[in-house]
Backbone bond lengths (Angstrom), bond angles and torsions (degrees), N, CA, C in turn:
res aa  C-N    CA-C-N  psi(-1)  N-CA   C-N-CA  omega(-1)  CA-C   N-CA-C  phi
1 M - - - 1.459 - - 1.529 111.19 -
2 A 1.330 116.88 -42.94 1.464 120.86 -179.63 1.524 110.70 -65.16
3 R 1.324 116.06 -37.17 1.468 119.74 178.26 1.522 111.19 -63.39
4 R 1.304 115.03 -42.61 1.469 119.65 -179.50 1.528 110.25 -64.86
5 T 1.310 117.26 -43.05 1.460 121.76 178.86 1.525 110.46 -62.34
6 L 1.328 116.03 -43.74 1.463 120.15 178.82 1.526 110.69 -63.01
7 F 1.335 116.41 -42.51 1.464 120.83 178.09 1.528 111.26 -60.94
8 L 1.324 116.48 -46.49 1.465 120.69 -179.49 1.527 111.22 -64.39
9 L 1.317 116.71 -40.67 1.465 120.63 179.01 1.527 110.97 -64.76
10 T 1.322 116.58 -44.41 1.462 121.00 178.32 1.530 111.15 -62.06
11 T 1.302 117.07 -44.70 1.468 121.82 178.41 1.523 110.74 -60.92
12 L 1.310 116.27 -44.32 1.460 120.70 179.32 1.524 111.46 -61.91
13 L 1.326 116.95 -42.52 1.465 120.49 178.73 1.525 111.36 -63.62
14 L 1.322 116.81 -40.76 1.466 120.33 179.14 1.524 111.65 -65.86
15 L 1.315 116.38 -38.40 1.462 119.90 179.45 1.524 111.77 -70.82
16 C 1.309 117.31 -30.17 1.467 121.36 -178.18 1.524 113.00 -87.81
17 Q 1.312 117.86 -8.53 1.454 120.96 -176.58 1.527 113.55 -53.53
18 P 1.344 119.83 -42.60 1.460 118.89 178.24 1.532 113.24 -60.38
19 L 1.305 117.60 -25.47 1.463 119.97 178.36 1.519 112.05 -66.46
20 F 1.335 115.93 -27.21 1.454 120.78 -178.14 1.525 112.16 -94.91
21 A 1.309 117.38 -5.14 1.454 120.86 -178.63 1.527 109.88 -67.02
22 L 1.309 114.66 143.83 1.454 122.06 -178.93 1.526 108.82 -87.12
23 D 1.332 117.41 134.37 1.457 119.95 175.88 1.534 109.04 -108.12
24 L 1.324 115.57 170.26 1.457 121.07 -175.56 1.518 111.66 -60.64
25 H 1.308 117.23 -46.26 1.457 121.34 -177.84 1.530 110.96 -59.11
26 T 1.316 116.16 -47.17 1.459 121.08 -179.88 1.525 110.83 -65.33
27 A 1.325 117.01 -42.98 1.468 121.21 -179.93 1.528 111.19 -60.92
28 K 1.337 116.48 -39.27 1.461 119.75 177.92 1.529 110.94 -69.69
29 Q 1.315 116.95 -43.88 1.461 120.65 -179.51 1.525 111.84 -63.02
30 Q 1.321 116.39 -34.71 1.464 120.28 -179.83 1.520 112.79 -82.21
31 G 1.330 116.77 -2.12 1.458 120.22 178.86 1.516 114.10 74.57
32 L 1.318 116.62 23.29 1.464 120.82 -179.52 1.521 111.90 -85.92
33 V 1.330 116.60 -33.10 1.463 121.84 -179.86 1.517 109.45 -131.98
34 G 1.318 114.86 158.57 1.455 119.65 178.57 1.516 110.88 -150.43
35 E 1.315 114.82 173.20 1.471 121.51 -179.38 1.524 110.43 -87.67
36 T 1.330 115.13 146.12 1.465 121.17 178.96 1.526 109.91 -118.62
37 P 1.334 117.36 162.14 1.474 120.32 179.40 1.529 113.57 -67.32
38 T 1.323 116.83 -11.68 1.466 120.01 -179.13 1.519 113.03 -89.11
39 G 1.351 116.72 2.39 1.457 119.71 178.42 1.510 114.64 88.14
40 Y 1.304 116.41 6.00 1.453 120.75 -178.87 1.523 110.36 -120.31
41 L 1.327 115.43 163.46 1.457 121.30 175.04 1.512 109.40 -80.09
42 G 1.322 115.52 154.89 1.453 120.92 173.89 1.512 109.25 -136.71
43 L 1.330 115.85 157.48 1.456 121.25 175.41 1.522 108.77 -80.91
44 V 1.308 116.87 126.48 1.463 120.81 178.21 1.531 108.96 -69.65
45 A 1.308 117.00 -41.41 1.464 122.26 176.08 1.518 108.11 -137.74
46 A 1.310 116.39 132.67 1.463 120.94 -179.19 1.526 110.65 -70.67
47 G 1.320 114.96 161.56 1.448 119.67 172.18 1.516 115.90 108.08
48 N 1.328 118.10 5.09 1.454 119.82 177.92 1.526 108.10 -115.95
49 P 1.339 117.20 103.49 1.459 119.70 -176.43 1.529 113.86 -62.27
50 Q 1.331 117.96 -33.85 1.471 119.86 178.65 1.527 109.96 -67.16
51 A 1.323 117.23 -41.93 1.467 120.54 178.14 1.526 109.97 -64.51
52 Q 1.329 116.97 -39.49 1.469 120.59 178.27 1.520 110.48 -62.52
53 Q 1.324 116.87 -38.11 1.461 120.67 178.46 1.531 110.70 -65.32
54 V 1.327 117.19 -40.37 1.469 121.40 176.90 1.526 109.15 -61.14
55 V 1.335 116.51 -48.32 1.466 121.42 -179.82 1.529 110.50 -58.27
56 D 1.322 116.94 -49.01 1.467 120.58 -177.77 1.527 111.90 -62.22
57 T 1.320 116.70 -43.66 1.466 121.28 -178.38 1.527 111.38 -65.68
58 I 1.321 116.20 -49.87 1.464 120.35 -178.39 1.525 110.66 -65.71
59 N 1.326 117.36 -42.45 1.463 120.11 -178.78 1.527 112.15 -64.08
60 A 1.317 117.44 -36.13 1.470 119.79 177.17 1.528 110.52 -64.54
61 K 1.320 116.66 -41.73 1.467 120.67 178.13 1.523 110.72 -66.73
62 R 1.338 115.82 -42.07 1.464 118.86 178.96 1.519 111.12 -62.34
63 K 1.334 116.87 -44.05 1.464 119.61 -178.54 1.527 111.06 -60.74
64 A 1.310 116.99 -42.74 1.469 120.55 178.60 1.533 110.23 -61.76
65 H 1.321 116.04 -41.39 1.463 120.51 179.42 1.528 110.57 -66.67
66 Y 1.330 117.07 -44.35 1.472 120.96 179.42 1.529 110.85 -62.69
67 Q 1.333 116.64 -39.95 1.463 120.08 178.95 1.526 110.81 -63.36
68 S 1.297 116.65 -39.33 1.462 121.04 178.10 1.528 110.68 -63.22
69 I 1.320 116.12 -45.21 1.471 120.82 179.10 1.526 110.12 -63.51
70 A 1.328 116.63 -43.85 1.467 121.01 -178.96 1.528 110.68 -61.72
71 Q 1.323 117.61 -44.65 1.470 121.30 179.72 1.521 111.08 -65.12
72 K 1.330 115.73 -43.90 1.459 120.68 -177.63 1.527 111.53 -62.94
73 N 1.339 116.25 -37.20 1.465 120.86 -176.43 1.528 113.36 -101.82
74 K 1.336 115.85 6.06 1.473 121.59 179.87 1.525 111.43 52.87
75 L 1.337 114.81 51.24 1.461 122.46 179.14 1.520 109.63 -120.16
76 P 1.336 117.02 154.74 1.463 118.45 173.82 1.535 109.78 -66.75
77 L 1.318 116.59 143.62 1.458 122.09 179.92 1.528 110.67 -54.95
78 Q 1.312 117.09 -42.81 1.468 120.63 -177.53 1.532 112.00 -60.44
79 Q 1.298 117.27 -35.89 1.471 120.56 178.68 1.531 110.46 -64.71
80 V 1.321 117.35 -41.57 1.462 122.11 178.53 1.531 109.55 -66.58
81 E 1.335 116.69 -42.21 1.467 120.96 179.99 1.530 111.37 -60.85
82 V 1.315 116.41 -45.49 1.467 120.54 -178.42 1.526 110.78 -65.36
83 L 1.311 117.06 -42.68 1.465 120.27 178.09 1.529 110.67 -62.72
84 A 1.324 116.47 -43.22 1.466 120.70 178.23 1.527 110.42 -63.99
85 G 1.325 116.81 -38.53 1.461 120.61 178.41 1.514 112.07 -62.52
86 K 1.324 116.28 -43.05 1.478 120.44 178.15 1.527 110.52 -61.20
87 K 1.326 115.58 -44.59 1.475 119.66 -179.43 1.527 111.14 -65.37
88 A 1.333 116.85 -44.62 1.465 120.70 -178.39 1.526 110.70 -63.85
89 M 1.327 117.14 -40.52 1.461 120.45 -179.67 1.528 110.55 -69.02
90 A 1.318 116.74 -37.21 1.464 120.17 178.69 1.525 110.91 -67.25
91 K 1.329 117.32 -34.06 1.465 121.47 -178.81 1.534 112.97 -82.52
92 T 1.317 117.32 -11.20 1.465 120.41 -178.11 1.527 109.28 -63.69
93 P 1.326 117.18 125.36 1.464 119.56 -178.24 1.539 112.10 -74.05
94 P 1.319 116.32 159.17 1.468 119.81 176.70 1.533 111.02 -56.34
95 G 1.321 114.90 142.57 1.457 120.50 179.50 1.517 113.74 96.90
96 Q 1.339 117.16 -13.15 1.459 120.60 177.12 1.521 109.29 -103.45
97 F 1.336 116.12 164.66 1.461 120.98 -171.90 1.527 113.37 -96.02
98 I 1.337 113.59 144.27 1.460 122.42 171.35 1.528 107.16 -132.79
99 L 1.309 115.94 151.56 1.459 121.65 179.57 1.520 108.69 -98.62
100 T 1.327 116.75 112.73 1.467 120.89 177.84 1.517 108.76 -126.53
101 E 1.332 114.75 128.95 1.461 122.14 -179.72 1.526 111.77 53.57
102 G 1.331 115.87 37.44 1.451 121.52 176.32 1.525 115.66 78.59
103 V 1.337 116.93 7.33 1.463 121.03 -177.82 1.523 109.31 -125.09
104 W 1.335 116.20 134.62 1.462 120.39 175.58 1.515 109.22 -75.27
105 K 1.331 115.48 127.74 1.462 121.10 179.51 1.517 108.82 -130.15
106 K 1.318 114.64 140.78 1.459 119.83 175.45 1.517 107.03 -79.43
107 K 1.303 115.75 127.25 1.466 120.33 -177.20 1.513 110.57 -75.31
């Protein structure tokens, strides 16, 4: 009986895991991640593995997208990244973080 209960509990936890996963919107609202001038997300404070996973996932997708734009327009990747960073920081709503001059600031 205890084995069955443990199995059911473990299965339930595994199925519910996506419910506890952190998404970009929530991470930004909670002040865990913010926009940087390089066009990528950064961790506002280290030590949150879920926030780090969000940053890594989104940044990989962004880099692939930036590379595509750079190739299509025959531009250096860094130029596309900087332009995207400016746009992302400008679009960041008040209360969320942006990295300016190496310091995280609440916009």
